[in-house]
C-alpha positions as CSV (number, residue, x, y, z in Angstrom):
1,M,100.9,122.7,131.5
2,L,102.2,126.2,130.9
3,Y,105.5,126.1,129.0
4,G,107.1,128.4,131.5
5,L,106.2,126.1,134.4
6,Y,107.8,123.2,132.6
7,L,111.0,125.0,132.0
8,S,111.2,126.4,135.6
9,A,110.6,122.9,137.0
10,Q,113.4,121.5,134.8
11,G,115.7,124.2,136.0
12,A,114.9,123.6,139.7
13,D,115.4,119.8,139.3
14,V,118.8,120.2,137.7
15,Q,120.0,122.6,140.4
16,S,118.8,120.3,143.1
17,L,120.9,117.5,141.6
18,R,123.9,119.8,141.2
19,Q,123.6,120.7,144.9
20,D,123.8,117.0,145.8
21,V,127.0,116.7,143.8
22,L,128.5,119.8,145.4
23,A,127.5,118.7,148.9
24,N,129.2,115.4,148.4
25,N,132.4,117.2,147.2
26,I,132.4,119.3,150.3
27,A,131.9,116.3,152.6
28,N,135.0,114.7,151.0
29,A,137.2,117.8,151.2
30,S,139.6,116.0,153.6
31,T,139.2,112.4,152.1
32,T,142.6,111.0,150.9
33,A,142.8,111.1,147.0
34,F,139.2,112.0,146.6
35,K,138.3,113.2,143.1
36,R,135.7,115.9,142.8
37,D,132.6,115.4,140.6
38,H,131.0,117.8,138.2
39,A,127.3,118.0,137.3
40,L,127.3,118.5,133.5
41,I,124.1,120.2,132.4
42,Q,122.8,120.1,128.8
43,G,120.3,122.3,127.0
44,H,117.7,121.0,124.6
45,P,116.2,122.5,121.4
46,T,112.6,123.5,121.5
47,F,109.8,121.2,120.5
48,D,109.2,123.2,117.3
49,L,112.8,123.0,116.3
50,R,113.1,119.3,117.0
51,K,110.0,118.6,114.9
52,G,111.2,120.9,112.1
53,L,108.3,123.4,112.5
54,V,110.7,126.3,112.6
55,K,114.2,127.0,111.2
56,D,117.4,127.4,113.3
57,D,117.5,131.1,112.5
58,D,114.0,131.6,113.8
59,A,114.7,129.8,117.0
60,Q,117.8,131.8,117.6
61,R,116.0,135.1,117.0
62,N,113.3,134.1,119.5
63,R,115.9,133.0,122.0
64,S,113.6,130.0,122.7
65,T,114.8,127.0,124.7
66,G,113.7,123.4,125.2
67,G,114.9,123.4,128.8
68,V,117.8,121.7,130.5
69,S,118.6,118.3,132.1
70,L,121.5,116.6,133.8
71,A,123.7,115.1,131.0
72,R,126.0,113.1,133.4
73,I,128.2,113.4,136.5
74,A,131.9,113.6,135.4
75,T,134.9,113.1,137.7
76,N,138.0,115.2,137.6
77,F,141.0,112.8,137.9
78,A,143.7,115.5,138.0
79,T,146.5,114.6,140.5
80,G,146.0,116.2,143.9
81,S,148.8,117.8,145.9
82,H,151.0,115.6,148.0
83,E,151.1,115.9,151.8
84,R,153.9,114.5,153.8
85,S,152.8,111.8,156.3
86,G,156.1,110.4,157.3
87,R,154.6,106.9,157.6
88,P,156.7,104.2,155.8
89,F,153.8,102.4,154.1
90,D,152.0,105.6,152.8
91,V,152.4,106.3,149.1
92,A,151.2,109.1,146.8
93,L,150.8,108.6,143.1
94,S,151.8,111.2,140.5
95,G,150.3,110.6,137.1
96,P,147.2,108.9,135.7
97,G,147.7,105.5,137.4
98,F,145.9,103.5,140.1
99,M,146.8,100.7,142.6
100,R,145.0,97.5,142.3
101,V,143.2,96.1,145.3
102,R,141.1,93.0,146.0
103,S,137.6,93.2,147.3
104,G,136.2,89.6,147.7
105,D,136.5,88.0,144.2
106,E,136.7,91.4,142.5
107,E,139.7,93.6,141.7
108,L,139.2,97.3,142.1
109,L,141.3,100.4,141.6
110,T,142.3,103.1,144.1
111,R,144.6,106.1,144.5
112,N,144.2,106.2,148.2
113,G,147.8,105.5,149.4
114,R,147.1,105.6,153.1
115,L,148.3,102.1,153.7
116,T,149.2,100.0,156.7
117,R,150.4,96.4,157.5
118,S,147.6,94.2,158.7
119,E,147.7,91.8,161.6
120,I,148.4,88.9,159.1
121,G,151.2,90.9,157.4
122,E,149.4,92.1,154.3
123,L,149.8,95.6,152.9
124,V,146.2,97.0,153.0
125,M,144.2,100.2,152.7
126,E,143.9,101.7,156.2
127,D,140.3,102.9,155.6
128,T,138.9,99.7,154.2
129,G,141.3,96.9,155.0
130,L,141.4,95.8,151.4
131,P,144.7,94.2,150.4
132,I,147.0,95.9,147.9
133,L,148.0,93.7,144.9
134,S,151.4,93.1,143.5
135,T,152.4,92.9,139.9
136,A,151.8,89.1,140.2
137,G,148.2,89.7,141.1
138,A,148.6,88.5,144.7
139,A,148.3,90.3,148.0
140,I,151.5,91.8,149.2
141,E,152.6,90.0,152.4
142,I,155.4,91.5,154.4
143,P,157.4,89.0,156.5
144,D,157.7,89.6,160.3
145,N,161.5,89.8,160.0
146,V,161.3,93.0,157.9
147,Q,162.1,96.0,160.1
148,R,162.4,98.7,157.5
149,I,160.9,99.0,154.0
150,T,161.6,101.4,151.1
151,I,159.4,102.0,148.1
152,D,161.0,103.6,145.0
153,D,159.3,105.8,142.4
154,R,158.3,102.8,140.3
155,G,156.5,101.1,143.2
156,N,159.2,98.5,143.9
157,L,159.4,97.4,147.6
158,L,162.6,96.4,149.3
159,G,162.5,95.2,152.9
160,F,165.5,95.1,155.3
161,D,165.9,93.0,158.5
162,A,167.2,94.2,161.9
163,N,170.8,94.1,160.6
164,G,170.0,96.3,157.6
165,V,170.3,93.3,155.2
166,P,167.8,93.1,152.3
167,A,165.3,90.4,153.2
168,Y,162.3,91.0,151.0
169,S,161.2,92.4,147.7
170,N,158.0,92.9,145.8
171,A,156.2,95.6,143.6
172,L,153.0,97.5,143.7
173,D,150.9,96.9,140.6
174,I,150.4,100.4,139.2
175,V,148.0,100.4,136.3
176,G,146.1,102.7,134.1
177,T,142.8,102.7,132.3
178,E,140.3,105.0,130.5
179,T,138.9,107.2,133.2
180,Q,135.7,107.6,131.2
181,K,135.0,103.9,131.8
182,L,135.6,104.0,135.6
183,E,132.7,103.5,138.0
184,K,133.0,105.4,141.2
185,L,132.1,103.2,144.2
186,G,132.9,105.4,147.2
187,Q,135.8,105.0,149.7
188,S,138.2,106.1,147.0
189,L,137.5,102.9,145.0
190,Y,136.7,102.5,141.3
191,R,135.5,99.6,139.1
192,A,137.1,99.5,135.7
193,H,134.9,98.8,132.7
194,G,137.7,98.9,130.2
195,P,141.1,97.3,129.7
196,V,143.6,97.8,132.6
197,E,147.3,98.0,131.7
198,P,150.6,98.9,133.5
199,S,151.0,102.6,133.8
200,F,154.6,103.6,133.2
201,E,153.8,107.3,133.4
202,T,152.8,107.1,137.1
203,H,155.4,107.6,139.8
204,V,155.2,106.6,143.5
205,R,156.3,108.8,146.4
206,Q,156.8,107.0,149.7
207,G,155.9,108.7,153.0
208,Y,153.3,111.0,151.3
209,I,149.6,110.9,150.6
210,E,147.6,112.5,147.9
211,S,145.2,115.1,149.2
212,S,141.6,115.6,148.1
213,G,141.0,117.3,144.8
214,V,138.2,119.5,146.4
215,S,138.6,123.2,147.0
216,P,136.0,124.0,149.7
217,I,135.9,127.6,148.8
218,K,135.1,126.8,145.1
219,E,132.5,124.3,146.1
220,M,130.8,126.7,148.5
221,T,130.8,129.3,145.9
222,G,129.1,126.9,143.5
223,M,126.6,125.9,146.2
224,I,125.6,129.5,146.7
225,E,125.2,130.1,143.0
226,S,123.2,126.9,142.6
227,S,121.0,127.7,145.6
228,R,120.2,131.1,144.1
229,T,119.4,129.6,140.7
230,F,117.2,127.0,142.3
231,E,115.3,129.7,144.3
232,A,114.8,131.8,141.2
233,N,113.2,128.8,139.4
234,I,110.9,128.1,142.4
235,N,109.9,131.8,142.4
236,M,109.1,131.6,138.7
237,I,107.0,128.5,139.3
238,R,105.1,130.3,142.0
239,M,104.6,133.4,139.9
240,Q,103.3,131.5,136.9
241,D,101.0,129.4,139.1
242,E,99.5,132.6,140.5
243,S,99.1,134.0,137.0
244,L,97.3,130.9,135.9
245,G,95.0,131.1,138.9
246,R,94.1,134.7,138.2
247,L,93.4,133.8,134.6
248,L,91.1,131.0,135.6
249,Q,89.3,133.3,138.0
250,S,88.8,135.9,135.4
251,V,87.5,133.4,132.9
252,G,85.2,131.8,135.4
253,G,84.1,135.0,137.0
């Protein structure tokens, strides 16, 4: 294989993967608390440099490259802007924390605070129906006699009956973990592969939701750039293939 063909194919493959990431970001531009992904691309030293056949100085002078590949897909967990919803069960988180939710026998994390009260009285994610957990590790069940509920900035719930008398209390379990060890599952859910501990740096805002961390304009700009780079690599493959064909014709002819 021609060395140039190999490098161009690597470049086209990486840009194709990057476009998939960008397209997923754009598709979630309006998803509550969505965190945008980044395709991290790494370069490689040449074969000669890896094998010690040339010195670093020689490789730099020749501007040679060993190609590129996708290192990993990283997620930006920066807090998104808050949008007022006016709904009493909605909450937006400020800071690095997450809410704990239960999915079957597994506990997952989320920042999607678009919440509602289910038919059986549980506080659940509106999108998935998964119950939100309290600091005691149980689903938060709101009694039927609670007519109004307040949630303070620490996630403490206080419910009042029809006469305005406090009739219920509980607390959201706001936790933190190493974001590098989070597995993104979709639907604003994450699986933690590291220790999970209470997050005292995170504050709760009732009646708001956290917007998506995606800027459609930036993502579209990145998509255009990636598409042009992909096309340039494909054109290089075509040109080198044609050159190889002409060489074989001249040798054989």
